[in-house]
C-alpha positions as CSV (number, residue, x, y, z in Angstrom):
1,M,-0.2,62.7,8.3
2,L,3.3,61.2,8.4
3,Q,3.4,57.4,8.2
4,M,6.1,55.6,10.2
5,A,8.1,52.8,8.6
6,E,8.2,49.5,10.3
7,S,12.0,49.6,10.7
8,L,14.6,52.3,10.1
9,Y,18.2,51.5,9.6
10,S,21.4,53.4,9.8
11,V,23.8,53.1,6.9
12,Q,26.1,50.9,9.0
13,E,23.3,48.6,10.0
14,A,21.8,48.4,6.5
15,A,25.1,47.8,4.8
16,A,25.9,44.9,7.2
17,K,22.5,43.3,6.6
18,M,22.6,43.8,2.8
19,G,26.2,42.6,2.4
20,L,27.3,45.9,0.9
21,S,30.0,48.5,1.8
22,E,28.8,51.6,3.5
23,Q,30.2,53.7,0.6
24,Y,28.4,51.7,-2.1
25,L,25.1,51.9,-0.1
26,R,25.4,55.7,0.1
27,A,25.9,55.8,-3.7
28,L,22.7,53.6,-4.1
29,L,20.8,55.9,-1.8
30,A,21.9,59.0,-3.7
31,S,20.9,57.5,-7.0
32,G,17.5,56.4,-5.6
33,E,18.1,52.7,-6.1
34,V,17.6,52.1,-2.3
35,R,14.8,53.9,-0.5
36,G,16.0,56.3,2.2
37,R,15.9,59.8,3.5
38,K,18.7,62.2,4.3
39,L,18.3,63.8,7.7
40,G,20.9,66.5,7.9
41,R,24.2,64.8,6.8
42,D,23.1,61.3,7.7
43,W,21.0,58.8,5.7
44,V,18.1,56.7,7.2
45,I,17.3,53.6,5.2
46,L,13.6,52.9,4.9
47,S,13.8,49.6,3.1
48,L,16.3,46.8,2.7
49,D,14.6,45.8,-0.5
50,Y,17.4,46.0,-3.2
51,Q,18.1,43.7,-6.1
52,R,21.7,43.7,-7.3
53,K,22.2,44.3,-11.0
54,R,25.3,42.2,-11.8
55,R,26.9,41.7,-15.1
56,P,27.6,38.1,-16.2
57,K,31.1,37.1,-15.1
58,T,33.6,35.9,-17.7
59,R,36.5,33.7,-16.7
60,K,40.0,35.0,-17.1
61,G,41.5,34.0,-20.4
62,E,38.0,33.0,-21.8
63,T,37.5,33.9,-25.5
64,G,34.6,33.5,-27.7
65,V,34.4,33.2,-31.4
66,K,32.3,36.0,-33.0
67,E,29.4,35.0,-35.1
68,G,30.2,34.8,-38.8
69,R,34.0,34.7,-38.3
70,D,36.1,31.7,-39.3
71,E,38.2,30.3,-36.5
72,G,41.5,31.0,-38.2
73,E,40.6,34.3,-39.8
74,G,42.9,37.1,-38.8
75,L,45.5,34.9,-37.2
76,W,49.1,35.0,-38.2
77,T,50.7,31.7,-39.0
78,E,54.2,30.9,-40.2
79,G,53.4,30.5,-43.9
80,S,50.9,33.4,-44.1
81,L,53.4,36.3,-45.0
């Protein structure tokens, strides 16, 4: 017997509720990261339960010193040639 979901959403409705673009949501549906079913050419979203997987942001111009490397190592200075 087919179980009915509590709420079904179109791509447009789900994208607006989730704060995603429709194109990105379709990619998530195709990869299986968001639960949905394809009916013909349209997607029906079964669950809005999705956790974004973000990379940590780095600030523009931010540099880090690699472990085991001296601060001045590899840098050209006026008297080093």
